[in-house]
N, C-alpha and C positions, 0 to 999 in steps of 0.2 A: 748317308743323310740326303742325297739327293734321289736317291731311289723310294725312299720313304715319301718324299715329298711329291713325287711323281705318281705314286701309287694312290696316295688321299686325295690329290685333285681331280685323279681321273675318276676315283668312286665317286667324289664330290659333285662332279658334272653328271654321272649317272643318276645319283638321287637328285640333283636339280631336274633333270630330263621327267623322271620318274614321277616326282609330285608336280611337276606342269601336266602330264598325260592323266592323272588323276582330278586334278582342278578341271581340265577341258571335257571329260568324259562324266564328274559327278560322281565321288567316291559312293557314296550312297544308291547309287546306280548297281553297282558292279555284279551285286548277287543276284538279280533279275535280269543278268543279260545272257544271252546264246552262249554253248561252247564255241569258242573261236578256233577251228578245227584246220582255217591255215596254218595257224601260230601253233599248234599239236602239232602240226606234219613237220616244220620247222624244227622243234624239240627235236621230234624223232629223229630227225638227219644228225641233229649234232650227237645226239645219243649214239646213234648207228655210227658215227665218227670214230668216238670214243673207243667203242667197242672194236671197232676195224685197228685200233692203232694199237689195242689190249691185244689182238687175236693176230697181228701180221705186222711183224718187225721191220720190214719195208715198206711201209704204209706211208710214213711222212716224205722218204726219199721220194715215193711214186707219185704222192701228191701232195706235196706242199708247194710254195709259189715261187721256189727261190729263180733267181733271171739267169742263173748260169745253166739252170736244166732247159730243154727244151719240152712242150706239150701245151697243145692250146687249152686243155681243160684243166689247168694249175689254176687259172686264176678263181675257178667256182670251187672244185674238190678242197683248196687250201682253206676255205671257211670253215670246213667242216673238221678239219684236222685242229688240234689243239695242241698248245706248246706252253701253257703258262703255269704249271705244276698243277699238284693237288686244289690247292685255293684258288687260282686261278683256272683250272680248267671249270670247277662249279660255279665260279663268278660268271665265267661265260654262259653257262648254261640255265643258269638262274635267270641271267637278264634277260638272253634271248627268249625266254618262256614267257617272261613277266610281258616287255617290251611288245614282244609281238603280239600278245594278246590285246594289249593298251591297244595297238595301232589299227589290227582288225576291225575293232570293236568301232573307231572313229572313222578309218577310211574304206573301210570293207576288204574281204579276203581278197579280191585278186588286185585290189589298189596297193595294199600291203607287201604283198609279193612283188610287187613291180619296184617299189620303192626300197625292196630291201635287196633285191638285183642290182637296182642302180646304186647301193651303197658298196656293192661289189663288186661292181665294174669301173664307176663315175674316176673313185681313187687313183686306181691303175692307169686309166686314158687321161686324165689331168697331169699326172707323175710324166707321160710318154710327150705329152703339149709340152711342158717345160723342161722336155730336155734329162730329166730325172731317172736314174737307172737302181736307186737304190731303197726305194720304196719309201721316200721322205713322208709321205703324205699317209700313209698305210700303217697304221698302227699295228697291226698283226704279226710282223717280222716273220714272214713267209709262211706263217700259220695262224688261225684264231679267226671266229665268229663276233669278236669286238670291234672290230670297225664297222661292219654292216650294221651290228647293234646300234651303236652311239650313233651311224647314221641316220636309221629308222628311228628313234627314239627323238633326236632332233625332229624330225619332220611334225612333230606334233607341238612344236613350241610355236609354229607360226600361225596357224589356226587360234592359238589361244591369245597370242597377240592380237590378231584381227579380233577376235570378240571381246576382248577389253578393250580395245579402242571404240567398238560399236556395240560398247554397252547399254546404250539409250539413255533415257532420262536419268538416271543416277552419273552419267558422266564416266570417265576412265576409272576403270578399274586396275587400281595402282597395284594390289598384289599379284592379279595374274598379269598385269604388263611387265612386272618385275622378273615374274617367274620366266617368262616367255624372254625378255630380253638377255635374262640372263644366260640363257645358253651361248649365243654366238659371241657374248662378250666375254665370258669365262674361256669359251672355245679358244677365241683369239689369243687371250693370256697366255694360255696353256702351249698356246703352237707358238709364239713370239718370246716366252720365257723357257720353254723347257724342250721347244721342240717336239712335244707331246701331240704325235697325229690324232688322238683320239679327240683333239680341243678342233683341230683342221676339219677333219670329216664331219664332224658336227654344225660345223658351219654349212656344208655343202649340203649336209640334209637341213639345215634351217633352211636356206634358200630355194631347195627343192621343193620344201613343205609349202613355202608360200606359193610357188608355182602351181601346185596339186591344189591350190584352193580355188584357181582358177577354173578346174576342170566342172562341167556338169557333173552331177550325181543327184542320184534318188536321193529324194528326201527321207530323213530316218525318223524314228520316233524312238523316246526314252522308253525302259522297260515299264511294261505295266505294272498297277500295283498288285499286290500279292492276291491269288484270286481269280487272276484273267492274265490271258496270254502275255508272255514278255514281248514288247517289242523289239526293232531292231536298234543300233547304236544310232546317239543324236550325232548330227552335223555340226560344223561349224554355223554359226548366226552371223 
């Protein structure tokens, strides 16, 4: 029963972040957006990792992030190894493809990749800062892309909250504010109630997303109507 509740709440958090990403970008604008090549590249790397595991029986031993093994590369290569079984691996592949695309359309390719890299590295270094050795804040259990994906998805909640607060004459956009605030709130509940690391890395992602909103970025346009060239992704207002 506990495992079922864990899985349901983990999926619910992802659905919440996905809906927030759609609200931020505008669901009706997605068809007119350019191909998110950086997101495609990340997805290809995950597929390549799965193929490597199928073709090489020693892939997990050589590339996972088990702290009992040496190897500076493990913290990165472990992200592209999967150990969730058929359903878990399919979930990780689907979510990274969708979330990376949403994040690239909002943040742009380079910043999206930087935030994804932060989702790989920050939980590990925060563990070390607090003297943890069992990856308590890392939901990957030595392998898997879910930690970095949940981190990246949560970065979109911060600009959504900012836009909701700055919605102008109409006042606070309550729906968007609840979608955005639900991410760190549910994340903290999951962490304290279940020790579910997906929740904690989502909080980290939300906080880093808030900092990323302070970075100067090139103003972007929404996709143009049919018959005209599609524009770049819209940025937070």
